[in-house]
Rosetta silent file (secondary structure, phi, psi, omega in degrees, C-alpha in Angstrom):
SEQUENCE: MPNWQADTNSMESLPAFFEAERCYRQAQQFYLLEGDDQAALASIDLALRVSPVKAKAMVLKAEILFSLGSYKTALLVIEDAICARPNWAEPYLSKTNILAVLGRYADANKACSQGMALVTEKSRYLMPSFMDQKISILLRLRRFREVASLLRMASEILSDAEYAEVLNTYEKLMAQHRPKTKPGQAHLRIV
SCORE:     score description
SCORE:     0.000 S_00000001
   1 L     0.000  126.239 -176.859   -7.041   -8.482  -18.722 S_00000001
   2 L   -64.275  154.667  176.877   -7.272   -8.263  -14.791 S_00000001
   3 L   -83.565   83.137 -166.363   -4.221   -9.281  -12.685 S_00000001
   4 L   -79.889   -8.373  174.858   -6.053  -12.300  -11.355 S_00000001
   5 L  -109.489    9.011 -172.420   -3.108  -13.751   -9.364 S_00000001
   6 L   -70.120  -23.437  179.592   -2.020  -10.484   -7.622 S_00000001
   7 L  -108.873   17.442 -171.596   -4.189  -11.382   -4.512 S_00000001
   8 L  -138.187  149.166  173.406   -3.576  -14.948   -4.219 S_00000001
   9 L   -91.951  -17.556 -168.555   -0.642  -17.454   -3.377 S_00000001
  10 L  -101.706  162.682  175.595   -2.391  -20.334   -5.162 S_00000001
  11 L   -93.131   91.885  177.644   -2.827  -20.894   -8.927 S_00000001
  12 L   -90.793  147.009 -176.367   -6.428  -20.555   -9.381 S_00000001
  13 L   -74.776  154.056  178.304   -8.137  -20.890  -12.724 S_00000001
  14 H   -67.579  -33.618  177.698   -9.482  -17.762  -14.458 S_00000001
  15 H   -65.580  -29.843  176.097  -13.065  -18.981  -14.359 S_00000001
  16 H   -70.142  -34.624 -175.568  -12.681  -19.424  -10.654 S_00000001
  17 H   -70.524  -42.278  178.158  -11.306  -16.062  -10.277 S_00000001
  18 H   -65.555  -32.102 -177.844  -14.341  -14.451  -12.203 S_00000001
  19 H   -78.414  -40.846  173.073  -16.829  -16.503  -10.111 S_00000001
  20 H   -54.932  -48.059  178.835  -15.014  -15.279   -6.865 S_00000001
  21 H   -66.785  -30.690  177.870  -15.104  -11.796   -8.091 S_00000001
  22 H   -67.743  -44.259  174.884  -18.842  -12.069   -9.061 S_00000001
  23 H   -63.360  -36.613 -173.336  -19.585  -13.294   -5.463 S_00000001
  24 H   -65.583  -45.583 -176.020  -17.418  -10.599   -4.019 S_00000001
  25 H   -69.590  -35.690  175.546  -19.251   -7.887   -5.989 S_00000001
  26 H   -58.367  -51.416  177.327  -22.606   -9.441   -5.018 S_00000001
  27 H   -54.388  -44.126 -177.116  -21.589   -9.284   -1.318 S_00000001
  28 H   -60.208  -45.184 -176.791  -20.592   -5.671   -1.588 S_00000001
  29 H   -59.182  -48.153 -179.869  -23.998   -4.858   -3.177 S_00000001
  30 H   -58.084  -48.868 -169.041  -25.904   -6.773   -0.322 S_00000001
  31 H   -75.308  -56.309 -169.079  -23.743   -5.166    2.289 S_00000001
  32 H   -78.869  -41.418 -175.566  -23.262   -1.564    1.016 S_00000001
  33 H   -95.396  -39.191 -170.883  -26.378   -0.881   -1.039 S_00000001
  34 H  -100.708  -15.541 -179.313  -29.099   -3.115    0.369 S_00000001
  35 L    69.769   26.789 -178.536  -27.971   -3.367    3.976 S_00000001
  36 L  -103.550   85.905 -172.895  -28.487   -7.105    3.986 S_00000001
  37 H   -59.326  -35.190 -174.893  -25.646   -8.398    6.144 S_00000001
  38 H   -71.794  -39.335  179.360  -26.741  -12.035    6.086 S_00000001
  39 H   -74.829  -39.377  176.823  -26.944  -12.345    2.244 S_00000001
  40 H   -55.319  -39.465 -171.006  -23.706  -10.336    2.015 S_00000001
  41 H   -73.450  -38.828  176.102  -22.071  -12.855    4.510 S_00000001
  42 H   -65.375  -40.627 -177.998  -23.339  -15.871    2.387 S_00000001
  43 H   -67.928  -38.234 -177.817  -22.057  -14.331   -0.805 S_00000001
  44 H   -73.096  -43.009  174.679  -18.587  -13.414    0.638 S_00000001
  45 H   -49.713  -44.282 -177.620  -18.344  -17.090    2.162 S_00000001
  46 H   -70.813  -41.945  176.743  -18.903  -18.437   -1.366 S_00000001
  47 H   -53.842  -40.180 -177.512  -16.425  -16.134   -2.784 S_00000001
  48 H   -77.903  -19.553  173.787  -13.877  -17.328   -0.168 S_00000001
  49 H   -78.055  -36.070 -177.226  -14.745  -21.013   -0.860 S_00000001
  50 H   -79.585  -42.260 -176.209  -13.964  -20.494   -4.638 S_00000001
  51 L  -136.752   81.849 -165.759  -10.712  -18.396   -3.916 S_00000001
  52 L   -66.499  -12.270 -179.865   -9.812  -18.915   -0.214 S_00000001
  53 L  -118.251   28.567  172.466   -6.861  -16.407    0.026 S_00000001
  54 L   -73.147   98.740 -178.687   -8.544  -13.233   -1.519 S_00000001
  55 H   -56.476  -37.188 -173.208   -7.454  -10.619    1.068 S_00000001
  56 H   -68.975  -28.089  171.733   -9.938   -8.067   -0.262 S_00000001
  57 H   -71.859  -34.206  176.424  -12.784  -10.598    0.310 S_00000001
  58 H   -64.760  -44.746  179.730  -11.444  -11.298    3.756 S_00000001
  59 H   -60.246  -43.597  179.545  -11.510   -7.551    4.644 S_00000001
  60 H   -61.675  -45.525 -178.838  -15.155   -7.293    3.405 S_00000001
  61 H   -53.613  -49.301 -168.842  -16.021  -10.470    5.527 S_00000001
  62 H   -65.110  -35.569 -177.715  -14.430   -8.979    8.491 S_00000001
  63 H   -72.888  -38.443  175.024  -16.427   -5.710    8.039 S_00000001
  64 H   -66.640  -47.713  177.143  -19.665   -7.608    7.639 S_00000001
  65 H   -63.646  -29.761 -179.165  -19.016   -9.672   10.773 S_00000001
  66 H   -71.337  -36.597 -178.829  -18.110   -6.480   12.591 S_00000001
  67 H   -80.135  -13.181  172.573  -21.384   -4.873   11.667 S_00000001
  68 L   -87.003    1.645 -177.798  -23.178   -8.098   12.916 S_00000001
  69 L    85.284    0.582 -179.367  -21.444   -7.684   16.278 S_00000001
  70 L   -85.875   67.269 -168.455  -19.131  -10.592   15.781 S_00000001
  71 H   -71.183  -33.904 -178.637  -16.089   -8.726   16.784 S_00000001
  72 H   -74.977  -46.053  171.931  -13.667  -11.514   17.811 S_00000001
  73 H   -58.308  -35.303  175.164  -14.495  -13.469   14.602 S_00000001
  74 H   -63.044  -46.229  174.737  -13.974  -10.373   12.537 S_00000001
  75 H   -52.954  -48.320  175.635  -10.642   -9.970   14.215 S_00000001
  76 H   -50.922  -45.741 -170.751   -9.702  -13.558   13.291 S_00000001
  77 H   -74.938  -42.063 -177.161  -10.667  -12.949    9.577 S_00000001
  78 H   -65.347  -36.666  176.847   -8.780   -9.540    9.440 S_00000001
  79 H   -65.917  -38.672  178.053   -5.606  -11.294   10.723 S_00000001
  80 H   -62.895  -34.175 -177.641   -6.060  -13.912    7.935 S_00000001
  81 H   -76.869  -31.632  173.859   -6.276  -11.043    5.416 S_00000001
  82 H   -61.494  -48.855  178.360   -3.164   -9.470    6.941 S_00000001
  83 H   -60.388  -43.330 -177.757   -1.292  -12.841    6.575 S_00000001
  84 H   -68.036  -28.516 -172.004   -2.533  -13.145    2.946 S_00000001
  85 L  -140.583   67.972 -166.589   -1.388   -9.545    2.087 S_00000001
  86 L   -69.168  -18.987 -174.977    1.037   -8.271    4.864 S_00000001
  87 L  -103.576   24.493  175.995    2.143   -5.223    3.051 S_00000001
  88 L  -101.105  123.682 -175.478   -1.403   -3.865    2.332 S_00000001
  89 L   -68.030  -33.709 -167.463   -2.501   -0.988    4.590 S_00000001
  90 H   -63.385  -30.215 -178.823   -6.205   -1.296    4.282 S_00000001
  91 H   -76.955  -18.452  175.759   -6.831   -4.406    6.637 S_00000001
  92 H   -76.062  -24.139  166.132   -4.970   -2.598    9.423 S_00000001
  93 H   -57.014  -49.212  176.389   -7.633    0.033    9.318 S_00000001
  94 H   -63.219  -40.485 -177.327  -10.319   -2.522    9.969 S_00000001
  95 H   -66.108  -45.612  178.582   -8.067   -4.306   12.638 S_00000001
  96 H   -50.215  -57.131  175.988   -7.624   -0.944   14.397 S_00000001
  97 H   -49.669  -44.260 -179.200  -11.392   -0.342   14.545 S_00000001
  98 H   -66.397  -48.291 -177.798  -12.122   -3.817   15.794 S_00000001
  99 H   -63.386  -40.619  174.000   -9.507   -3.711   18.502 S_00000001
 100 H   -60.966  -37.944 -175.605  -10.742   -0.292   19.682 S_00000001
 101 H   -76.173  -28.020  173.606  -14.339   -1.496   19.823 S_00000001
 102 H   -77.419   -4.907  177.844  -12.993   -4.507   21.946 S_00000001
 103 L    79.748   21.510  178.453  -11.465   -1.961   24.272 S_00000001
 104 L   -97.167   62.008 -162.337   -8.026   -3.127   23.357 S_00000001
 105 H   -63.114  -41.144 -171.044   -6.581    0.462   22.805 S_00000001
 106 H   -69.974  -41.364 -177.088   -2.821   -0.236   23.125 S_00000001
 107 H   -72.067  -33.982  178.171   -3.155   -3.031   20.530 S_00000001
 108 H   -65.209  -43.789 -179.844   -5.414   -0.816   18.256 S_00000001
 109 H   -56.140  -46.665  173.481   -2.704    1.876   18.499 S_00000001
 110 H   -59.612  -41.818  177.521   -0.018   -0.608   17.330 S_00000001
 111 H   -67.825  -42.943 -179.485   -2.112   -1.876   14.508 S_00000001
 112 H   -56.550  -48.300  174.935   -2.888    1.740   13.455 S_00000001
 113 H   -56.289  -42.570  175.240    0.820    2.505   13.390 S_00000001
 114 H   -59.229  -50.187  179.959    1.567   -0.593   11.399 S_00000001
 115 H   -53.353  -51.898 -173.444   -1.203    0.470    8.820 S_00000001
 116 H   -57.747  -40.963  174.937    0.126    4.007    8.696 S_00000001
 117 H   -60.675  -32.044 -175.812    3.623    2.736    7.856 S_00000001
 118 H   -88.381   -8.159  177.174    2.262    0.760    4.865 S_00000001
 119 L   -57.352  128.452  175.772    0.465    3.657    3.301 S_00000001
 120 L  -111.346  174.683  174.787    1.754    4.330   -0.224 S_00000001
 121 L   -52.741  -40.783 -176.180    0.993    7.094   -2.713 S_00000001
 122 L   -71.525  -27.044 -178.110   -1.617    4.836   -4.301 S_00000001
 123 L  -112.789   24.813 -179.836   -3.287    4.173   -0.926 S_00000001
 124 H   -51.984  -36.297 -173.682   -2.829    7.887    0.372 S_00000001
 125 H   -60.229  -15.313 -173.213   -6.601    8.220    0.602 S_00000001
 126 H   -84.441  -21.400 -174.403   -6.544    5.904    3.695 S_00000001
 127 H   -56.846  -45.956  175.028   -4.349    8.399    5.685 S_00000001
 128 H   -58.403  -40.275 -178.612   -7.144   10.792    6.968 S_00000001
 129 H   -64.542  -46.481  178.588   -8.946    7.607    8.354 S_00000001
 130 H   -62.952  -38.713  176.080   -5.765    6.408    9.974 S_00000001
 131 H   -68.690  -33.599 -179.425   -5.168    9.840   11.537 S_00000001
 132 H   -66.081  -49.035  173.262   -8.618    9.935   12.735 S_00000001
 133 H   -56.443  -49.254 -173.620   -8.326    6.485   14.343 S_00000001
 134 H   -61.944  -49.874  179.103   -4.978    7.251   15.871 S_00000001
 135 H   -56.920  -47.583 -178.971   -6.148   10.433   17.440 S_00000001
 136 H   -61.517  -33.021  178.625   -9.227    8.780   18.900 S_00000001
 137 H   -71.025  -44.538 -176.410   -7.115    5.968   20.330 S_00000001
 138 H   -68.473  -30.914  178.100   -4.512    8.240   21.716 S_00000001
 139 H   -65.113  -48.342 -172.860   -7.337   10.408   23.369 S_00000001
 140 H   -69.650  -27.426  177.890   -8.709    7.212   24.969 S_00000001
 141 L   -88.804    4.960  173.378   -5.162    6.208   26.195 S_00000001
 142 L    61.149   37.068 -177.566   -4.959    9.699   27.579 S_00000001
 143 L  -105.623   65.526 -165.098   -1.758   10.464   25.584 S_00000001
 144 H   -66.588  -35.467  177.222   -2.555   13.981   24.901 S_00000001
 145 H   -63.984  -36.129  171.297    1.023   15.176   23.920 S_00000001
 146 H   -65.958  -36.102  172.450    1.008   12.568   21.208 S_00000001
 147 H   -56.571  -55.222  179.789   -2.321   13.786   19.929 S_00000001
 148 H   -59.090  -39.828  179.075   -0.778   17.301   19.555 S_00000001
 149 H   -61.063  -38.227 -179.629    2.225   15.884   17.879 S_00000001
 150 H   -68.805  -42.267  179.667    0.025   13.903   15.558 S_00000001
 151 H   -68.131  -37.471  172.701   -2.121   16.907   14.667 S_00000001
 152 H   -63.223  -34.991  179.945    1.174   18.844   13.772 S_00000001
 153 H   -71.684  -35.762 -177.315    2.172   15.976   11.611 S_00000001
 154 H   -67.446  -41.066 -176.784   -1.245   15.786    9.993 S_00000001
 155 H   -62.246  -26.050 -177.071   -1.063   19.544    9.056 S_00000001
 156 H   -84.232  -37.845 -177.440    2.177   18.695    7.164 S_00000001
 157 H   -95.185  -23.600 -176.671    0.978   15.591    5.278 S_00000001
 158 L   -89.874  159.339  169.657   -2.695   16.016    4.731 S_00000001
 159 L   -71.136  167.316 -179.742   -4.271   18.382    2.300 S_00000001
 160 H   -58.255  -42.958 -178.421   -5.819   21.503    3.703 S_00000001
 161 H   -67.747  -33.750 -176.101   -9.312   20.036    3.223 S_00000001
 162 H   -78.933  -37.740  177.359   -8.451   16.561    4.823 S_00000001
 163 H   -62.883  -48.745 -178.717   -6.628   18.505    7.823 S_00000001
 164 H   -67.925  -23.659  172.842   -9.683   20.713    8.352 S_00000001
 165 H   -66.436  -49.488 -176.519  -12.015   17.577    8.357 S_00000001
 166 H   -57.257  -54.053  177.923   -9.911   15.942   10.957 S_00000001
 167 H   -54.437  -42.151  178.096   -9.753   19.080   13.103 S_00000001
 168 H   -60.157  -39.671  176.111  -13.503   19.660   12.695 S_00000001
 169 H   -48.802  -56.359 -171.038  -14.242   16.135   13.860 S_00000001
 170 H   -77.800  -26.112  170.960  -12.373   16.784   17.038 S_00000001
 171 H   -67.072  -40.292  174.163  -13.572   20.203   17.683 S_00000001
 172 H   -57.638  -57.110 -178.742  -17.230   18.833   17.542 S_00000001
 173 H   -58.083  -41.916 -173.825  -16.366   15.988   19.882 S_00000001
 174 H   -72.928  -36.956  176.099  -14.536   18.172   22.317 S_00000001
 175 H   -64.083  -27.428 -178.604  -17.398   20.683   22.400 S_00000001
 176 H   -75.369  -26.941  179.295  -19.852   18.066   23.149 S_00000001
 177 H  -100.637    1.560 -174.938  -17.900   17.112   26.274 S_00000001
 178 L   -76.326  128.731  171.346  -16.752   20.556   27.410 S_00000001
 179 L   -52.795  135.604  174.158  -18.374   21.470   30.835 S_00000001
 180 L   -74.212  140.610  177.331  -21.038   24.075   30.629 S_00000001
 181 L  -119.479  163.606  179.369  -20.165   27.353   32.185 S_00000001
 182 L   -82.541  158.906  174.675  -22.054   30.286   33.448 S_00000001
 183 L   -61.060  138.758 -178.131  -21.707   33.684   31.594 S_00000001
 184 L    84.544  -10.799 -178.957  -18.448   35.371   32.837 S_00000001
 185 L   -95.644  122.230 -175.317  -17.042   32.030   34.109 S_00000001
 186 L   -81.567  159.487 -178.180  -13.933   30.856   32.568 S_00000001
 187 L   -84.006  147.521  176.871  -13.272   27.353   31.515 S_00000001
 188 L   -75.208  116.211 -178.969  -10.665   25.313   33.524 S_00000001
 189 L   -98.597  129.990  177.619   -7.569   24.761   31.399 S_00000001
 190 L   -92.600  115.934 -171.428   -5.505   21.753   31.871 S_00000001
 191 L  -105.854    0.000    0.000   -1.956   22.477   30.880 S_00000001
């Protein structure tokens, strides 16, 4: 039997839980598999009417709103998800992304740090995404020494494959923005 009260502060009935879960899964299908954001939003709204404090449904709603370009509304919804489950790392990943898109890099950096602090062994799969977000934000904030420090830390806590993936992402990004030089001309190095 599922732990149907683990994600809520209210005493909802078991049939209501199953209805909310059905709507949640339907919203996931519309959003992830069919690319129908409007149908996904309608389904997730129904799930939240049945069970209003389901943090995972709030996170999905924020992601749908984000994909629709409703960044400020997505941020409000993700804040609600964090209030519903303050010790869950996943909403902080969405919050970090939303704040970064809004150009609020200092706030995004703070949210990313908060989320990273909440990663547990069970949610360790989130760490490469947090590292990726953190590096991107620190680069935008021009905090290069912190990027170097974070990459050193990443080499210690990520698996070899995860670390290689993070490095590969930034090598490609940096190569795209590296100034073109003529044969025999050296690149200017900033120390």
